[in-house]
C-alpha positions as CSV (number, residue, x, y, z in Angstrom):
1,X,-10.2,4.4,41.3
2,X,-11.8,6.7,39.0
3,X,-13.5,6.3,35.8
4,X,-10.3,8.2,33.9
5,X,-7.7,6.0,35.4
6,X,-10.9,3.4,33.7
7,X,-10.7,5.4,30.2
8,X,-6.9,5.1,30.0
9,X,-6.3,1.2,30.8
10,X,-8.7,0.7,28.3
11,X,-7.4,2.5,25.7
12,X,-4.0,1.3,26.1
13,X,-2.3,4.7,26.8
14,X,0.7,4.2,29.4
15,X,0.6,7.1,32.0
16,X,-0.9,4.6,34.3
17,X,1.0,2.7,37.0
18,X,1.3,-1.0,36.2
19,X,-0.2,-3.0,39.7
20,X,-3.5,-0.6,38.8
21,X,-3.0,-1.7,35.6
22,X,-3.2,-5.3,36.0
23,X,-6.9,-4.2,38.5
24,X,-8.9,-2.5,35.1
25,X,-7.8,-5.4,33.0
26,X,-9.1,-7.8,35.4
27,X,-12.2,-6.5,36.0
28,X,-12.9,-6.1,32.8
29,X,-11.6,-9.7,31.7
30,X,-14.4,-11.1,34.9
31,X,-16.7,-8.4,33.7
32,X,-16.5,-9.1,29.8
33,X,-16.9,-5.5,29.1
34,X,-16.6,-4.6,25.1
35,X,-15.5,-0.9,24.5
36,X,-18.6,0.9,22.0
37,X,-16.9,2.8,19.6
38,X,-19.6,5.0,18.9
39,X,-20.1,5.7,22.5
40,X,-16.9,6.6,23.1
41,X,-17.0,8.5,20.2
42,X,-20.0,11.0,20.5
43,X,-19.2,11.6,24.7
44,X,-16.4,13.6,23.3
45,X,-14.4,15.3,20.6
46,X,-12.0,12.5,19.5
47,X,-13.3,9.5,16.8
48,X,-12.2,6.4,16.8
49,X,-12.8,4.9,13.6
50,X,-10.4,5.1,10.3
51,X,-11.5,5.9,6.9
52,X,-10.1,3.8,3.8
53,X,-9.7,5.6,0.7
54,X,-10.0,3.9,-2.7
55,X,-9.5,3.6,-6.2
56,X,-9.6,0.2,-7.5
57,X,-10.5,-2.3,-9.1
58,X,-9.1,-5.2,-8.6
59,X,-11.1,-7.2,-6.1
60,X,-8.3,-9.2,-4.7
61,X,-6.4,-6.0,-4.2
62,X,-8.8,-4.7,-1.5
63,X,-10.0,-7.7,0.4
64,X,-5.8,-7.6,1.1
65,X,-6.3,-4.4,2.3
66,X,-8.9,-4.4,4.6
67,X,-7.0,-7.1,6.4
68,X,-4.3,-4.8,6.7
69,X,-6.1,-1.7,7.6
70,X,-8.6,-3.9,9.8
71,X,-5.4,-5.4,11.4
72,X,-4.5,-2.4,12.7
73,X,-7.9,-1.2,14.0
74,X,-8.5,-3.6,16.1
75,X,-5.3,-4.3,17.5
76,X,-6.1,-0.6,19.1
77,X,-10.0,-0.6,19.4
78,X,-10.7,2.2,16.2
79,X,-13.0,1.7,13.6
80,X,-13.0,1.1,9.9
81,X,-14.5,2.4,7.3
82,X,-14.2,1.9,3.0
83,X,-14.5,4.5,0.9
84,X,-14.6,4.3,-2.7
85,X,-14.1,7.3,-4.8
86,X,-12.8,8.8,-8.0
87,X,-9.5,10.2,-8.2
88,X,-10.1,12.1,-11.2
89,X,-13.1,13.8,-10.0
90,X,-12.2,17.3,-9.4
91,X,-14.4,17.3,-6.1
92,X,-12.5,14.5,-4.5
93,X,-11.4,16.7,-1.2
94,X,-14.1,17.9,-0.8
95,X,-15.8,14.4,-1.5
96,X,-13.0,13.1,1.5
97,X,-13.7,16.3,4.3
98,X,-17.4,15.5,3.9
99,X,-16.9,12.1,4.5
100,X,-14.7,13.2,7.2
101,X,-17.3,14.9,9.5
102,X,-20.0,13.3,8.4
103,X,-18.6,9.5,10.2
104,X,-16.6,11.6,12.3
105,X,-13.2,10.1,11.4
106,X,-10.2,10.5,13.2
107,X,-8.5,10.6,9.5
108,X,-8.0,8.2,6.2
109,X,-5.3,6.5,5.1
110,X,-5.1,6.8,0.9
111,X,-4.0,4.6,-1.7
112,X,-2.8,5.0,-5.1
113,X,-3.4,6.6,-6.7
114,X,-6.1,8.9,-4.5
115,X,-2.5,9.5,-2.5
116,X,-1.1,11.2,-5.8
117,X,-3.5,13.8,-5.7
118,X,-1.2,16.6,-4.4
119,X,-3.9,19.3,-5.0
120,X,-6.3,17.1,-3.5
121,X,-4.0,16.7,-0.2
122,X,-3.3,20.3,0.0
123,X,-6.5,20.9,0.1
124,X,-6.9,18.3,3.2
125,X,-4.5,20.4,5.2
126,X,-6.3,23.3,4.5
127,X,-9.5,21.3,6.4
128,X,-7.7,19.6,8.9
129,X,-7.7,16.4,7.3
130,X,-5.7,14.1,8.8
131,X,-4.2,11.8,6.5
132,X,-1.2,8.8,5.5
133,X,-0.5,8.1,2.4
134,X,0.2,5.4,0.2
135,X,2.7,5.9,-2.6
136,X,5.2,4.6,-5.0
137,X,8.2,5.9,-5.0
138,X,11.7,5.1,-5.2
139,X,13.2,7.7,-2.9
140,X,11.8,9.7,0.4
141,X,9.6,12.2,-1.7
142,X,10.5,14.7,1.2
143,X,7.1,16.9,0.6
144,X,6.4,16.6,4.5
145,X,3.1,14.4,3.9
146,X,3.0,11.5,5.8
147,X,3.6,8.7,4.2
148,X,4.4,4.5,3.3
149,X,6.4,3.8,-0.2
150,X,6.6,1.3,-1.6
151,X,9.9,0.9,-4.5
152,X,7.8,-0.5,-7.2
153,X,10.6,0.1,-9.4
154,X,13.0,-2.2,-8.4
155,X,11.1,-4.9,-8.3
156,X,10.4,-5.3,-11.9
157,X,13.6,-4.7,-12.5
158,X,14.2,-7.2,-11.1
159,X,11.2,-9.0,-12.6
160,X,13.0,-7.6,-15.7
161,X,16.5,-8.9,-14.8
162,X,14.6,-12.7,-14.0
163,X,14.1,-12.8,-18.0
164,X,17.2,-11.4,-19.8
165,X,19.3,-13.9,-17.6
166,X,16.7,-16.4,-18.6
167,X,17.7,-15.3,-22.5
168,X,14.9,-13.7,-23.6
169,X,15.1,-10.0,-25.9
170,X,11.9,-9.8,-26.8
171,X,9.9,-9.0,-23.4
172,X,6.3,-7.5,-23.4
173,X,5.0,-5.3,-21.4
174,X,1.5,-5.0,-20.6
175,X,1.0,-2.0,-18.3
176,X,-1.6,-0.7,-15.9
177,X,-3.7,2.3,-15.7
178,X,-2.6,5.4,-16.3
179,X,-3.2,7.4,-14.0
180,X,-1.7,5.3,-11.5
181,X,1.6,6.4,-10.4
182,X,3.1,2.9,-10.1
183,X,2.2,1.6,-13.2
184,X,4.8,4.4,-14.2
185,X,7.5,3.1,-12.0
186,X,7.0,-0.1,-12.8
187,X,7.4,0.6,-16.9
188,X,10.6,2.2,-15.1
189,X,12.0,-0.3,-14.1
190,X,11.7,-2.6,-17.0
191,X,13.7,0.3,-18.9
192,X,16.5,0.5,-17.1
193,X,17.0,-3.5,-17.3
194,X,16.8,-3.8,-21.0
195,X,18.8,-0.2,-21.1
196,X,21.3,-1.8,-18.3
197,X,21.8,-5.3,-20.4
198,X,21.9,-3.4,-23.9
199,X,18.2,-4.7,-24.9
200,X,16.7,-2.1,-27.1
201,X,12.9,-0.6,-26.5
202,X,10.5,-1.6,-28.6
203,X,7.4,0.5,-28.6
204,X,5.0,-2.1,-29.9
205,X,5.8,-4.8,-26.9
206,X,5.0,-1.9,-24.9
207,X,1.2,-2.5,-24.0
208,X,-1.5,0.3,-22.3
209,X,-4.3,-0.7,-20.4
210,X,-5.4,-0.9,-17.0
211,X,-5.4,-3.6,-13.7
212,X,-7.8,-5.9,-14.8
213,X,-7.9,-9.4,-16.5
214,X,-9.9,-8.5,-19.5
215,X,-6.9,-5.7,-21.0
216,X,-3.9,-8.0,-19.8
217,X,-6.2,-10.7,-22.2
218,X,-6.6,-8.1,-25.4
219,X,-3.3,-6.9,-24.5
220,X,-1.8,-10.0,-25.1
221,X,-3.4,-11.2,-27.7
222,X,-2.0,-8.4,-29.8
223,X,1.5,-8.7,-28.7
224,X,1.4,-12.7,-30.4
225,X,-0.4,-11.0,-33.5
226,X,2.9,-9.5,-33.8
227,X,5.2,-10.4,-36.9
228,X,7.7,-11.0,-34.0
229,X,6.0,-11.6,-30.6
230,X,7.5,-11.7,-27.6
231,X,9.1,-14.9,-25.9
232,X,8.4,-13.4,-22.9
233,X,5.6,-10.9,-21.6
234,X,5.7,-8.9,-18.1
235,X,2.3,-8.1,-16.5
236,X,2.4,-4.6,-14.5
237,X,0.1,-6.9,-11.9
238,X,-1.0,-10.6,-11.1
239,X,-4.4,-10.3,-13.3
240,X,-2.6,-8.1,-16.1
241,X,-0.7,-11.7,-15.9
242,X,-3.9,-13.7,-15.6
243,X,-5.6,-12.7,-19.1
244,X,-1.7,-12.8,-20.8
245,X,-1.5,-16.7,-19.2
246,X,-5.4,-17.2,-20.8
247,X,-4.8,-15.3,-24.1
248,X,-1.1,-17.4,-24.8
249,X,-3.6,-21.0,-24.1
250,X,-6.2,-19.2,-26.1
251,X,-3.5,-19.1,-29.1
252,X,-2.4,-22.4,-28.8
253,X,0.9,-21.5,-26.1
254,X,2.7,-23.4,-24.0
255,X,4.0,-21.6,-21.0
256,X,6.7,-21.8,-20.4
257,X,7.8,-23.4,-23.2
258,X,6.8,-21.3,-26.4
259,X,6.4,-18.0,-23.7
260,X,7.3,-17.2,-20.3
261,X,4.5,-15.0,-18.5
262,X,5.4,-12.4,-14.7
263,X,3.2,-10.6,-12.9
264,X,3.5,-8.6,-10.1
265,X,1.8,-8.3,-6.2
266,X,1.4,-12.3,-5.1
267,X,-2.6,-12.2,-5.1
268,X,-4.4,-15.1,-5.4
269,X,-4.0,-14.6,-9.2
270,X,-1.0,-15.8,-9.6
271,X,-1.2,-18.8,-7.1
272,X,-4.4,-20.5,-9.2
273,X,-3.5,-19.4,-12.3
274,X,-2.0,-22.7,-13.9
275,X,0.6,-23.2,-14.1
276,X,1.6,-21.0,-11.9
277,X,2.5,-17.2,-12.3
278,X,6.2,-15.6,-11.5
279,X,5.4,-13.0,-9.7
280,X,6.9,-10.0,-7.7
281,X,5.8,-10.1,-3.5
282,X,4.4,-6.6,-3.1
283,X,2.4,-7.9,0.4
284,X,-1.2,-5.0,0.4
285,X,-1.7,-6.0,3.4
286,X,1.3,-5.5,5.5
287,X,2.0,-2.2,3.7
288,X,-1.9,-1.1,4.2
289,X,-1.5,-1.9,8.7
290,X,1.8,0.0,8.7
291,X,0.3,3.0,7.2
292,X,-3.0,2.6,9.7
293,X,-1.1,2.0,12.6
294,X,0.9,5.4,11.1
295,X,-1.9,7.0,11.3
296,X,-3.3,6.1,14.9
297,X,-0.2,6.4,16.8
298,X,0.2,10.2,15.4
299,X,-3.3,10.3,15.8
300,X,-3.2,9.1,19.9
301,X,0.5,11.4,20.5
302,X,-1.0,14.3,19.0
303,X,-4.5,13.5,21.3
304,X,-2.4,12.7,24.0
305,X,-0.5,17.0,23.3
306,X,-4.4,18.7,23.4
307,X,-3.7,18.7,19.8
308,X,-6.9,17.2,19.2
309,X,-8.1,17.2,15.1
310,X,-5.5,20.1,13.8
311,X,-2.1,17.9,14.6
312,X,-1.2,18.1,11.2
313,X,-1.2,21.4,10.5
314,X,1.5,23.8,10.6
315,X,2.5,27.5,10.3
316,X,2.7,26.7,7.0
317,X,0.2,24.7,6.1
318,X,2.5,21.5,5.8
319,X,2.0,18.2,8.2
320,X,4.6,18.0,10.6
321,X,5.3,16.2,13.9
322,X,6.7,17.9,17.1
323,X,9.4,16.0,19.3
324,X,7.2,14.6,21.7
325,X,5.4,12.9,19.5
326,X,8.4,11.9,17.7
327,X,9.6,9.2,20.6
328,X,6.4,7.8,20.8
329,X,5.9,7.3,16.9
330,X,9.1,6.3,16.7
331,X,9.0,3.3,19.6
332,X,5.4,2.3,17.9
333,X,7.4,1.8,14.6
334,X,10.0,0.2,16.1
335,X,7.8,-2.9,17.7
336,X,5.9,-3.7,14.3
337,X,9.1,-3.1,12.2
338,X,10.9,-6.3,14.3
339,X,7.3,-7.7,14.3
340,X,6.7,-7.6,10.5
341,X,9.6,-8.7,10.0
342,X,9.4,-12.1,11.7
343,X,6.2,-12.6,9.5
344,X,7.9,-12.3,5.7
345,X,11.7,-10.6,5.4
346,X,10.2,-9.3,2.0
347,X,10.1,-6.8,1.4
348,X,12.5,-5.8,3.0
349,X,11.0,-2.7,5.3
350,X,13.5,0.4,7.1
351,X,12.9,3.8,8.3
352,X,13.6,6.7,7.6
353,X,13.0,10.4,8.5
354,X,13.0,13.8,6.5
355,X,15.7,15.9,7.8
356,X,13.0,19.2,9.5
357,X,10.7,16.1,10.9
358,X,8.1,18.0,8.4
359,X,6.8,14.0,8.4
360,X,7.6,11.0,8.8
361,X,7.8,8.5,6.2
362,X,8.1,4.4,5.4
363,X,9.7,3.1,3.4
364,X,9.2,-0.3,2.2
365,X,11.6,-1.7,-0.4
366,X,11.2,-4.7,-2.9
367,X,14.0,-6.3,-3.2
368,X,16.3,-8.2,-5.8
369,X,14.5,-10.9,-4.0
370,X,11.0,-9.9,-3.4
371,X,10.1,-12.0,-6.5
372,X,8.9,-15.6,-6.3
373,X,9.8,-17.4,-9.0
374,X,7.5,-20.4,-9.7
375,X,8.0,-21.5,-13.3
376,X,11.8,-21.6,-14.3
377,X,11.0,-22.0,-18.6
378,X,13.6,-24.6,-19.8
379,X,13.5,-23.0,-23.4
380,X,15.6,-20.0,-24.2
381,X,14.6,-18.2,-26.8
């Protein structure tokens, strides 16, 4: 049996007869063999490490992203490197290019707001750097960049609608960082719900901030100091909402009797607060795992066709997938979708593709059922 055949089995490739595969797997188990990712990467032109790039101050979010990426990497014997960065830096693309070359990475998973810097994405394409991005969008962006997109607008609409149906008409909104497109999408869901219920927008109820506890506390104190304070507050994430909860308690207000508070993401902040927070469930680990698997499956499919690290580059300078890779990616994604639906039914997972297959897009759509209602106000205002 050739070393190449053993390598194919160890790497999970399908071009090996089943009886041969079983013989190799038995030998691997008996010898307690563990592949050395560093040596494997050095022995050829292909790397077996993924880079996860983020610009987010939320520690819980970072941990969840890491867990999701590791779940995908462990399943396919890939390594993972985490990379914090400043998404507003002028040399972002060049920094990421150097990171990829220095660490010998197969590609990058770009999280928000890094994934929303169009100029930097175009530069990465020109550098032949493979990537999959995670973005906040209500529909397929059809911009040819491979992505997983999350419908933050619908989830925010559902949370705001829930508060409106409880009788609240003065609902404060504590916004996250302006440089996150998710903040704008969640604000849009809030505004759309108020408009659809005929509730006028009040600028003084919408407070700027960032995705941190302290900004939630300060923003809520500003709202409580208004001549007509809100009877409910919607925080752009759970950390903001937890800050608002602390502000309410410091002010002498009782939640949910005097004011209702809702968050977003279903992070440990929502579960560990007292009382627990109503929140929209957004599984950061699931989203990042999906994006990481997408990157690795595209990588392996194109590697099998000998395209190397130029696999995302077309003649027009835009990412692409060919028909042969398409079938492998689709089959892999179907198996992941089925497994994900068994684990967690919300947010609903759907699969979509552009009309010309110049990109692969995986939507995670937050539906009206994707919020966790932990506290029901017993007093309506």
